[in-house]
N, C-alpha and C positions, 0 to 999 in steps of 0.2 A: 467884761474885759474891754479895755479900750486900746490895747497894744496891737496894732494891725499885724505885725509879723507873728505874734503869738496866736492870733485868731487864725491866720492862714495856716500856721503849723498844725494847730489842732484840727482844722478842717481836713488837711491833707492826711493827718494821722488817722482820722476817721475813715477816709477812703481806703487806706491800706488795710483796715481791719475788716472790710467787707469780704464776703465769700469770694474766693478766687476760683472755686470749682462749681460748675452748675449742679453737681450731684451732692453738694455739701448738705449736712443734716440741718434742717431748718430749726429744730429744737436747740441744737447745740449753738447755732449762730445767734438765736435769740438770747440764750443764756449768756453768751460772750458779750453781746451788745448791752444787756442789762448790767453785767458786772463792770463794764468799762465806761459807763456814763461819767463824763468829766465832773459834773456838778454832783456832789454827794446828796444834795436834797432831792435829786431825781434818780439817784442810783437805788436799785432794788436791795432790800435787806437780805442778809445771809439766809434767814429763815424762809423768805420767799424764794430765793434762788434754789434752795434745797428741795423745794416742791416740784422742781422741773422734772419732766418726763425723762430727761437725760439720766437721772439717778435711780429710776424705777428698778432697774435690774440689780442694783446694789443695796437698795433700801431694806432695812429690817425694822418693820413698824414697831415691834414690841420693845426695841431698844431706843426709840425716839421719845424724848421728853424735853420739855422747856427748861431753860435755866431757872434756878431759884431766885436769881436777882439779875437786874439789868446792869451791864457793865458800861460805865460812862467814863471815858478817858478824858483827862484834862485837855488834850489836843483836839477833842471833838466838840468842845464848847464853841458856841457861835462867835465869840469875840477872839478866838484863837487864829482865825484865818480871814483875810479880806478877799472875798470872791470877786470884787470889782477890780482890784489891782492884780489879783492872781498870786498874792504872796502873803506871808504872815507879817503882821505889824507887831506881833508879840514875841515870836520865837524865831531863832535861827535854825538852820538845818541840824546843827550839832545839838541844839536844845531838843529838837524833835527826836533825834536818835536816843538821847538820854531818857527822855520822858517815856518813850515807847518801851525801852528796855526795863526801866523801873516799874512801870505800870503792868507790863506783861509778867514780870516775875512776882508781883504782889497779888495776882489773881489767885484765888483759892480754888 
């Protein structure tokens, strides 16, 4: 990103997401930080997030299984978003909403 106000905004947003209490759960804080990474290339996958200790008390191992196929949404393709400029050169916000709605309802 080269837009200075955007960079400052993101840096400040990151500061506000830091633990505000000294007794906060470090596993929960790590989970939150992993989920909120701005760049999706560095963001942890859902399957990795679900391995967190945070979910141990809710986990039912016998019910866990992998999906039969990988879901690849049109908006997740590399050319769909320009990470240098911080915006899409291909889609508008309205386009994104329509794509997500259509692709979410088409999943079997």
